[in-house]
C-alpha positions as CSV (number, residue, x, y, z in Angstrom):
1,M,-40.9,-45.5,-1.0
2,Y,-42.2,-47.5,-3.9
3,Q,-40.2,-49.6,-6.4
4,V,-40.4,-47.9,-9.7
5,E,-39.0,-49.5,-12.9
6,T,-39.3,-48.4,-16.5
7,Q,-39.0,-50.4,-19.6
8,I,-38.9,-49.6,-23.3
9,H,-40.5,-52.0,-25.8
10,S,-41.4,-52.2,-29.4
11,V,-45.3,-52.0,-29.7
12,E,-45.4,-55.7,-30.3
13,Q,-43.3,-56.7,-27.1
14,A,-45.3,-54.1,-25.1
15,L,-48.8,-55.5,-26.2
16,Q,-47.6,-58.9,-25.3
17,G,-47.0,-58.1,-21.8
18,F,-49.6,-55.6,-21.4
19,P,-52.5,-55.8,-23.8
20,Q,-54.7,-53.2,-22.0
21,L,-52.2,-50.5,-23.6
22,E,-53.9,-50.8,-27.0
23,Q,-57.0,-49.2,-25.6
24,Q,-54.9,-46.2,-24.2
25,F,-53.2,-45.3,-27.4
26,Q,-53.4,-45.3,-31.1
27,L,-50.4,-47.5,-32.1
28,N,-48.3,-48.1,-35.1
29,P,-46.1,-51.2,-35.3
30,Q,-42.9,-49.2,-35.6
31,D,-43.7,-47.1,-32.4
32,H,-42.0,-47.8,-29.0
33,L,-43.6,-47.6,-25.7
34,A,-42.0,-46.5,-22.5
35,I,-43.7,-48.5,-19.5
36,V,-43.5,-47.4,-15.9
37,L,-44.2,-50.2,-13.3
38,V,-44.8,-49.5,-9.5
39,E,-44.2,-52.5,-7.3
40,G,-44.5,-54.6,-10.5
41,E,-47.9,-53.3,-11.4
42,L,-48.4,-51.3,-14.8
43,A,-48.6,-47.7,-13.5
44,G,-48.4,-45.5,-16.8
45,A,-46.9,-45.6,-20.3
46,Q,-45.9,-43.1,-23.1
47,V,-45.4,-43.5,-26.7
48,I,-42.5,-42.4,-28.9
49,S,-42.7,-42.3,-32.7
50,Q,-40.0,-41.9,-35.5
51,T,-40.8,-38.7,-37.7
52,A,-37.3,-38.4,-39.4
53,P,-34.0,-40.1,-39.3
54,A,-32.8,-38.1,-36.1
55,Q,-36.1,-36.9,-35.0
56,K,-38.9,-38.6,-32.6
57,Q,-42.2,-37.6,-31.5
58,L,-43.4,-38.1,-28.1
59,H,-47.1,-38.5,-27.3
60,S,-49.0,-37.4,-24.1
61,P,-48.4,-39.9,-21.4
62,W,-51.1,-42.1,-19.7
63,V,-50.7,-42.7,-16.0
64,D,-53.2,-44.8,-14.1
65,G,-55.1,-42.6,-11.7
66,E,-54.2,-44.9,-8.8
67,F,-50.5,-43.7,-9.1
68,A,-51.2,-40.0,-9.9
69,G,-49.1,-37.7,-7.9
70,L,-46.0,-39.9,-7.9
71,G,-44.2,-38.1,-10.7
72,L,-44.3,-40.9,-13.1
73,K,-44.8,-38.6,-16.2
74,Q,-41.3,-37.1,-15.5
75,V,-40.1,-40.6,-15.1
76,L,-41.6,-41.6,-18.4
77,L,-40.1,-38.6,-20.1
78,A,-36.7,-39.1,-18.8
79,A,-36.5,-42.8,-19.8
80,L,-37.6,-41.8,-23.4
81,E,-35.3,-39.0,-23.7
82,Q,-32.4,-41.3,-22.6
83,W,-33.6,-43.8,-24.9
84,A,-34.0,-41.7,-27.9
85,F,-30.5,-40.1,-27.3
86,A,-29.1,-43.5,-27.3
87,Q,-30.7,-44.2,-30.7
88,S,-29.0,-41.1,-32.1
89,T,-31.9,-38.8,-32.2
90,Q,-31.0,-35.2,-32.0
91,E,-34.6,-33.8,-31.4
92,V,-37.7,-34.9,-29.9
93,S,-41.1,-33.1,-30.0
94,I,-44.2,-33.5,-28.6
95,L,-48.0,-32.2,-29.1
96,A,-49.9,-31.1,-26.0
97,S,-53.1,-29.2,-25.5
98,N,-53.8,-26.0,-23.3
99,Q,-55.9,-28.6,-21.1
100,E,-52.7,-30.3,-19.9
101,S,-51.3,-27.2,-18.0
102,N,-49.3,-29.5,-15.6
103,W,-47.9,-31.4,-18.3
104,L,-46.9,-28.5,-20.2
105,A,-45.3,-26.9,-17.2
106,L,-43.2,-30.1,-16.7
107,L,-42.1,-30.0,-20.4
108,I,-41.1,-26.3,-20.2
109,E,-39.3,-26.9,-17.1
110,Q,-37.4,-29.8,-18.7
111,G,-36.1,-27.6,-21.5
112,Y,-38.8,-28.1,-24.2
113,L,-39.7,-24.8,-26.2
114,I,-42.8,-23.9,-27.6
115,E,-42.5,-24.1,-31.4
116,A,-46.0,-23.6,-32.7
117,V,-49.6,-23.1,-31.5
118,T,-52.6,-24.4,-33.6
119,A,-55.8,-22.7,-32.7
120,N,-59.0,-24.8,-32.6
121,K,-62.5,-23.9,-32.9
122,G,-63.4,-25.3,-29.3
123,G,-61.7,-22.3,-27.7
124,A,-58.2,-21.5,-26.1
125,L,-58.2,-24.7,-24.0
126,D,-58.4,-26.8,-27.1
127,N,-55.5,-25.2,-28.8
128,Q,-52.5,-27.5,-29.6
129,L,-49.0,-26.6,-28.8
130,T,-46.0,-28.3,-30.4
131,L,-42.9,-28.2,-28.3
132,S,-39.5,-29.4,-29.0
133,K,-36.1,-30.1,-27.4
134,T,-32.6,-30.8,-28.6
135,L,-31.1,-33.7,-27.1
136,N,-27.3,-33.5,-26.2
């Protein structure tokens, strides 16, 4: 069994400890990052952005390939949902593509609803789905 730890930081704090995250995401100064460590080593991260006073948007997570298959995307999602709820967030949304079938399945399993589909010229796999979940 691995020791898994999650942390949530402002972008500034996260980049001080993990500057390599700047290469993984397009970050805004007001964003926050959930970071997951496995045995003290950076294993993944996910960004959350404020979209309205009681709404936040999650971005697709990044997990280092070395740690794939450990369920870290679900760990990040749960940590961000708990943090967002503690911040009085009522709803979270996320954009995902059809290419992320395992991620989409996890989101639906966790109670996210598909709100919209945006077709892209690249074909069905490039379509963007907007999913959302009410936190309570």
